[in-house]
N, C-alpha and C positions, 0 to 999 in steps of 0.2 A: 559627610554625615550632616552637615549644616542644612542641607536641603530638607531633611525630615523635620528638623526644628522649625524652619521657615514655613514649610508647607502645612504645618499643623498649628502655627502660631495664632491664627484667628480664633479657632475653637478653644485653644488653650486659654487665651485671654478671656473669652466669653465664660468659660467654666470658672476661672478665678474670680470673675466679677459677679457671679451669681450671689444673690442676697444671703443664702445659707453660708457660703464660703466667707463672705465678708464678715458675717457675725462670728464665725469661728476664729478668723484671724484677729478680730478685735476682742476676743475672749468673752463674748456675750452669750454663748450657747448655754442653755440649761442642761442639766444632766440627762434629762429625757431626750432632748434634741440630739445631743452628742451620742447618746446610747443608740438612738435610731440610726444615726450615721454609721456607727460601728457595726450594727447588725447588718446593714446593707453591704458593708465592706467584708464582713465575715463570709457572706454568701459568695461574693465576687472572688475573694482569695481562696476559698475552698474549691471553687471551680477551677481557677488558674493552677492551683497546686496539685491538681490531678495530672498535670503535664510536668515534664522535666523543667526545672528551673536552672538558670545558668550557674547558680551557686546555692548550695543547700542552706546557707545562712540567711537567704532571702525569705524563707518561709515565715509567714505571719500568723499561722494557726494558733500557736500557744499564746502569743502576745495578745491577739484579739480575744481569745478566751479569757485571759486574765483581766483585760480592760472591761469586757462585758460583765464578768462576775462582779467587778468593783461597782458597776452601775446597776446591777440586777434589780434592786428594789425600785429603781426609777423607770425601768423600761418593760415592765411586765405586760403592758398592753400594746407594745410596739410590734408591728408586723413587717414582713418583707414586702417592699413596695413593688408595684407592677413593673416599673422601669428596671428595677433590680432583677426581677425574674426574667424579663425580656433580655437583659444584657447577659445574664448567666446562660440562657438558652442559646444566645448567639455564640458565646464562648464555647459552650459544649459541642456545638456543631462544627467548630473550626478544626482544621488539621494542625499537626504540631508546628508546621512552618508559620502559618498565619497567627497562631496563638502567641507567638513570640512578640508580635507587635503590641499585644495587650499586656504581656509581661513587662515589656519596656514601659508602656504608659503607666501602669498601676504601681510598679515598684519604684520607678524613677520619681513618681509623684510623692511617694513616702520618703524617699531618700533625700529629696530636695525640698519641695514645698511643705512636706510634712514636718520638717525640722522647724519651720516658722510657726506651725500650729502647736507643736508639742507643749510649749510653755503657756499656751492660751486655753487649752481644753480643760474641762472640769473633771479630769481624772489624771492618773499618773502617766497616761499616754504611752504605754508600752509598745503599741503598734509602731511607734516612731523610733524605737531603740534598736540600733544595729551595732554589732560587735566591731566590724571593720568596714565602715562605710565606703572608704576609698576602693577597697577590693571588690565590694559588691557592685559599685558603680562601674568599675572596670569590667566585671564579668558580663554586665549588660551591654556595655559599649562594644565589647568584642563580637557580639552577635548582631548588633544593630545594623539595619539596612534601610536605605532611602526608599526602597520599594514598599515599605510599610505605611506609607502616607495614608492610603485609603482606609486601612484597618485602624490606624491610630485615630484618624478623624471619626470613624464610626464609634470608637471607644469614647472619645470626647463627647459625641452626641448622646450616647447612653448616659454618661456621667452628668451631663447637663440636665437630662430628663430626671435622673435620680435626685439631683439637687433641687429641681423644681418641686418634685413630690415631697422632699424633706421640708420644704417651706411650711408645711402643715404644722410642724413642730416649733416654729418660731413664735 
């Protein structure tokens, strides 16, 4: 399974180095900017969670709702971005086999990279709270396939576009 990580590494690194992500990791996001980020992810996870997840505790719906409610007064004018709508349309068009690549991408991002962000975001960061992180990672690893390279890279490209559009809030 190391092939998947290696074959997606370039876009993974590009996404990590986007200005919006750098600001988040450094703890410099405003409540409005972070709220805009959460709203985009709420759309993505709502779309992903229409499909079967490898473990029910991966679901982020309630956590996102709580985080967004916490920031509600700061994000009243925030909209769903074009890149987010495009990504969700792509996800909705996938079959259950191909959607798993995006489940891998988005949930592993929270389970690993999100743990670095949790202490730096201007909210309680419930989206990053998982009961049994090791079991959840294992549930994804059990379904992981090297054949997902193209779909995971498409997902990274969508996230890069979302992060570019989120720069409006910096």
